[in-house]
C-alpha positions as CSV (number, residue, x, y, z in Angstrom):
1,M,-63.0,5.0,-0.5
2,N,-62.8,2.9,2.6
3,T,-63.1,5.5,5.4
4,S,-62.5,2.9,8.2
5,I,-59.1,2.1,6.7
6,T,-58.2,5.8,6.5
7,R,-59.2,6.4,10.1
8,S,-57.2,3.3,11.2
9,K,-54.1,4.6,9.5
10,Y,-54.6,8.1,10.9
11,R,-54.9,6.7,14.5
12,T,-51.8,4.6,14.0
13,R,-49.8,7.7,12.9
14,Q,-51.1,9.8,15.7
15,A,-50.3,7.1,18.3
16,A,-46.8,6.5,17.1
17,P,-44.6,9.6,17.2
18,E,-40.9,8.8,17.4
19,C,-40.5,9.3,21.1
20,R,-43.6,7.2,22.1
21,K,-44.0,3.5,22.3
22,E,-44.4,2.2,18.7
23,L,-47.6,0.2,18.0
24,S,-46.6,-3.3,17.0
25,D,-48.2,-6.6,16.2
26,P,-48.3,-8.6,19.5
27,R,-47.8,-11.8,17.5
28,A,-44.4,-10.6,16.3
29,G,-42.9,-10.8,19.8
30,R,-40.5,-7.9,19.2
31,S,-38.8,-6.8,22.5
32,A,-37.1,-3.6,21.2
33,P,-39.4,-1.4,19.1
34,K,-37.7,0.7,16.4
35,G,-39.4,3.8,17.8
36,A,-37.9,3.3,21.2
37,R,-34.4,2.8,19.7
38,R,-34.8,5.9,17.6
39,C,-35.8,7.8,20.7
40,E,-32.8,6.6,22.7
41,D,-30.5,7.5,19.8
42,R,-32.0,11.0,19.5
43,A,-31.7,11.6,23.2
44,A,-28.0,10.6,23.1
45,R,-27.5,12.9,20.1
46,A,-29.3,15.8,21.9
47,A,-26.9,15.3,24.9
48,R,-23.9,15.6,22.5
49,V,-25.4,18.8,21.0
50,R,-25.8,20.3,24.4
51,E,-22.0,19.7,25.1
52,L,-20.8,21.5,21.9
53,P,-18.5,24.4,22.6
54,L,-20.5,27.4,21.4
55,D,-19.2,30.3,23.4
56,Y,-18.9,33.4,21.1
57,M,-17.8,37.0,21.1
58,P,-21.1,39.0,20.9
59,S,-21.7,41.8,18.4
60,R,-24.7,44.0,17.8
61,E,-24.5,43.3,14.1
62,F,-25.4,39.7,14.6
63,K,-29.0,40.7,15.3
64,R,-29.4,42.8,12.2
65,P,-31.8,41.3,9.5
66,T,-29.1,41.3,6.8
67,A,-26.4,39.8,9.1
68,A,-26.3,36.3,7.6
69,A,-26.1,37.5,4.0
70,R,-23.3,39.9,4.7
71,I,-21.3,37.9,7.3
72,L,-21.5,34.5,5.5
73,A,-20.5,35.9,2.2
74,P,-17.3,34.4,0.6
75,T,-14.0,35.4,2.1
76,P,-12.5,38.5,0.3
77,E,-9.8,37.7,-2.2
78,S,-6.1,38.5,-1.6
79,P,-4.9,41.5,-3.5
80,A,-3.1,40.8,-6.7
81,T,-0.2,42.8,-5.6
82,Q,0.3,40.8,-2.4
83,R,3.9,39.5,-2.3
84,K,4.4,35.8,-1.9
85,V,6.7,34.9,0.9
86,K,9.8,33.0,-0.3
87,R,10.2,29.7,1.5
88,P,13.7,29.3,3.1
89,T,15.7,26.3,1.9
90,G,16.5,23.3,4.0
91,L,13.5,23.4,6.2
92,P,11.9,20.2,7.7
93,P,8.8,19.1,5.9
94,Y,6.4,20.5,8.5
95,L,7.9,23.9,8.6
96,A,8.2,24.0,4.8
97,S,4.5,23.2,4.5
98,L,3.6,26.3,6.5
99,Y,4.8,28.5,3.7
100,E,2.2,27.0,1.4
101,V,-0.6,28.8,3.3
102,P,-0.8,32.5,2.5
103,L,-1.1,35.0,5.4
104,L,-4.4,36.7,5.9
105,T,-4.9,40.4,5.0
106,A,-6.5,42.6,7.7
107,E,-9.9,42.4,5.8
108,Q,-9.8,38.6,5.5
109,E,-8.8,38.2,9.2
110,R,-11.8,40.3,10.3
111,H,-14.1,38.6,8.0
112,L,-13.2,35.1,9.2
113,F,-13.3,36.0,12.9
114,R,-16.7,37.7,12.4
115,K,-18.0,34.6,10.5
116,Y,-16.6,32.2,13.2
117,N,-18.3,33.9,16.0
118,F,-21.6,34.5,14.1
119,L,-21.8,30.8,13.3
120,K,-21.5,29.9,16.9
121,Y,-23.9,32.6,17.9
122,R,-26.6,31.2,15.5
123,A,-25.9,27.6,16.7
124,S,-26.1,28.7,20.4
125,K,-29.5,30.5,19.8
126,L,-30.9,27.4,18.1
127,R,-29.7,25.2,20.9
128,D,-31.4,27.4,23.5
129,E,-34.7,26.8,21.6
130,L,-34.2,23.0,21.6
131,D,-36.9,21.1,23.4
132,A,-35.2,18.9,26.0
133,S,-38.0,16.4,26.2
134,R,-38.6,16.1,22.4
135,P,-35.5,17.4,20.6
136,S,-36.1,18.2,16.9
137,T,-34.0,16.3,14.5
138,R,-34.1,19.2,12.0
139,Q,-32.9,21.6,14.7
140,M,-30.1,19.3,15.7
141,D,-29.0,18.9,12.1
142,E,-28.8,22.7,11.7
143,I,-26.9,23.2,15.0
144,E,-24.4,20.5,14.1
145,S,-24.0,22.0,10.6
146,L,-23.3,25.5,12.0
147,H,-20.8,24.1,14.5
148,A,-19.0,22.2,11.7
149,Q,-18.8,25.4,9.6
150,A,-17.5,27.3,12.7
151,V,-14.8,24.6,13.2
152,E,-13.7,24.9,9.6
153,T,-13.5,28.7,9.8
154,K,-11.4,28.4,13.0
155,N,-9.0,26.0,11.2
156,Q,-8.6,28.5,8.4
157,I,-7.5,31.1,10.9
158,I,-5.2,28.7,12.7
159,R,-3.5,27.4,9.5
160,A,-2.8,31.0,8.4
161,N,-1.1,31.8,11.8
162,L,1.0,28.7,12.3
163,R,4.1,30.5,11.1
164,L,3.7,33.0,14.0
165,V,4.0,30.1,16.5
166,V,7.3,29.0,14.9
167,S,8.6,32.6,15.0
168,V,7.8,33.1,18.7
169,A,9.0,29.6,19.6
170,K,12.4,30.3,18.2
171,K,12.9,33.1,20.6
172,Y,11.9,31.2,23.7
173,T,13.1,27.7,23.2
174,P,16.4,26.9,25.1
175,G,17.7,24.5,22.4
176,P,16.9,22.8,19.1
177,D,16.0,19.5,20.9
178,K,13.0,21.2,22.5
179,F,12.0,23.3,19.5
180,F,9.3,21.0,18.0
181,E,7.9,20.3,21.5
182,A,7.6,24.1,22.0
183,V,5.9,24.5,18.6
184,S,3.4,21.8,19.5
185,E,2.6,23.6,22.8
186,G,2.4,26.9,20.9
187,N,-0.1,25.4,18.5
188,I,-2.4,24.6,21.4
189,S,-2.1,28.2,22.7
190,L,-2.9,29.5,19.3
191,M,-6.1,27.5,19.2
192,K,-7.2,28.9,22.5
193,A,-6.3,32.4,21.4
194,V,-8.6,32.1,18.4
195,E,-11.4,31.1,20.7
196,K,-10.8,34.0,23.1
197,F,-9.9,36.8,20.7
198,D,-12.4,39.7,20.7
199,Y,-12.2,40.9,17.1
200,T,-14.7,43.7,17.7
201,R,-12.0,45.8,19.5
202,G,-10.2,46.4,16.2
203,F,-6.8,44.9,17.2
204,K,-4.7,42.6,15.0
205,F,-5.0,39.0,15.9
206,S,-1.2,38.6,15.7
207,T,-0.8,41.1,18.5
208,Y,-3.1,39.1,20.8
209,A,-1.7,35.7,19.7
210,T,1.9,36.9,20.3
211,W,1.1,37.9,23.8
212,A,-0.7,34.6,24.4
213,L,2.3,32.6,23.1
214,Q,4.8,34.6,25.1
215,K,2.7,34.0,28.3
216,N,2.7,30.3,27.6
217,Y,6.4,30.1,27.1
218,F,7.2,32.2,30.1
219,R,5.0,30.0,32.3
220,A,6.7,26.8,30.9
221,Y,10.1,28.4,31.6
222,E,9.2,29.1,35.2
223,T,7.8,25.6,35.7
224,Q,11.0,24.0,34.5
225,S,13.1,26.3,36.7
226,R,11.1,25.4,39.8
227,Y,11.3,21.7,38.9
228,A,15.1,22.0,38.5
229,D,15.5,23.8,41.8
230,H,13.5,21.2,43.6
231,F,15.9,18.4,42.6
232,R,19.1,20.4,43.0
233,S,21.8,18.3,44.7
234,G,23.8,19.3,47.8
235,H,26.9,19.9,45.7
236,E,25.0,22.2,43.3
237,E,23.5,23.9,46.4
238,S,27.0,24.7,47.7
239,L,27.8,26.5,44.4
240,S,24.5,28.2,44.1
241,W,25.9,31.7,44.7
242,A,27.8,31.4,41.4
243,A,24.8,30.0,39.6
244,D,22.6,32.7,41.0
245,R,24.9,35.4,39.7
246,R,24.8,33.8,36.2
247,T,21.0,33.3,36.5
248,S,20.5,36.9,37.5
249,G,22.3,38.1,34.3
250,F,20.2,35.7,32.2
251,E,17.1,36.7,34.0
252,E,17.8,40.4,33.3
253,E,18.4,39.7,29.6
254,R,15.1,37.7,29.5
255,L,13.2,40.5,31.2
256,Q,14.7,43.0,28.8
257,A,13.7,40.8,25.8
258,Q,10.2,40.5,27.3
259,R,9.9,44.3,27.6
260,E,11.0,44.7,24.0
261,E,8.6,42.1,22.8
262,Q,5.8,43.8,24.7
263,V,6.5,47.1,23.2
264,E,6.7,45.5,19.7
265,T,3.4,43.7,20.4
266,I,1.4,46.8,21.3
267,L,2.9,48.8,18.5
268,G,1.3,46.3,16.2
269,C,-2.1,48.0,16.7
270,L,-0.9,51.2,15.0
271,S,-0.9,52.1,11.3
272,D,2.5,52.4,9.6
273,R,2.4,56.2,9.8
274,E,1.4,56.3,13.5
275,R,4.1,53.7,14.3
276,E,6.7,55.9,12.6
277,I,5.6,59.0,14.5
278,I,5.8,57.2,17.9
279,A,9.2,55.7,17.0
280,K,10.6,59.2,16.0
281,R,9.0,61.0,19.0
282,Y,10.3,58.6,21.6
283,G,13.5,57.4,20.1
284,L,12.5,53.7,19.7
285,K,14.7,53.2,16.6
286,G,18.4,53.8,16.5
287,P,20.7,55.5,19.0
288,F,19.0,58.9,18.7
289,E,16.9,60.7,21.3
290,G,13.2,61.5,20.5
291,Q,12.5,64.2,18.0
292,T,10.3,67.3,18.6
293,L,6.9,67.6,17.0
294,K,8.4,70.2,14.6
295,E,11.2,67.8,13.6
296,V,8.9,64.9,13.0
297,G,6.5,67.1,11.0
298,A,9.4,68.3,8.8
299,D,10.5,64.7,8.2
300,L,7.0,63.6,7.2
301,G,6.0,66.8,5.4
302,V,3.1,67.8,7.6
303,S,2.5,70.5,10.3
304,K,3.5,70.3,13.9
305,E,-0.1,70.4,14.9
306,R,-1.0,67.5,12.6
307,I,1.8,65.4,14.2
308,R,0.4,66.3,17.7
309,Q,-3.1,65.0,16.6
310,L,-1.7,61.8,15.2
311,E,0.5,61.2,18.2
312,G,-2.5,61.7,20.5
313,R,-4.5,59.2,18.6
314,A,-1.7,56.7,18.5
315,L,-1.1,56.9,22.3
316,A,-4.8,56.3,22.9
317,K,-4.6,53.1,20.8
318,L,-1.4,52.0,22.7
319,R,-3.1,52.5,26.1
320,D,-6.0,50.3,24.9
321,A,-3.6,47.7,23.6
322,A,-1.7,47.8,26.9
323,V,-4.8,47.1,28.8
324,A,-5.9,44.4,26.4
325,N,-2.6,42.6,26.7
326,K,-2.3,43.2,30.5
327,I,0.8,45.3,30.1
328,E,1.4,48.3,32.4
329,A,-0.4,51.2,30.8
330,L,1.6,53.9,29.0
């Protein structure tokens, strides 16, 4: 075997890593070595990787040795008994298409949010290890793959909640001509809500998303009102006392609707039984006043003391939900 040839090849490989100047034949006259171009491409790619949005909600379970196997497992199947929602007739194509996507169960929702944040957690940790001067192609491949999986998981959550946007938009849109514009804005709010939702607190995502959508629509309403006031004509100004009286009535109705929506939102964190107990105890349903512990216990077939325990637990949940949704504590 010719050892001089072997050593020559070895020196060539050692002297030509991708981010160093490539050895070339001086007679070839090449002005842009392939190695230099690869280095520039990889540097640009590394810059893009550093800009990827990888903020995540931390969880202690992410650091456990078995975390990947458990969290990245397939999404749980929907129960066979889950009722399929009937699609209303006469809907525009976009709204009709939303009914093709099944709603998530509580188990599926938690699984997807945990997976979404875990994928970003792993990608973020890998990016922290990336050598800025000589970024590894293998590491960048893995970071981009994890990010792509996180985006797909986020899209699953969004698709399953688009009907919620339509439902809330109906209540806060002034007229049909603005409806699809409101839905479009609501979809953006929904995307942001997915990114900011802290699934580890145990609340339903719909509770948080409803609050986020309401906040967006109230802000839009206030902006439009200020804009209209700014361009009010002198004639309209002279009649403002009558308009103000009408507006005050509308405003009161709007605030009352907002209060009712807030109560409904935080009640979403309760189980069906806890919700029924709170509704009976505080007269939230129907024209009747709240019932006593004994009366509620008799309705539900349990002792007065058991109702007291369940009510206490439900009120603690409601206080946490009020804080999470920035509603005045109960």
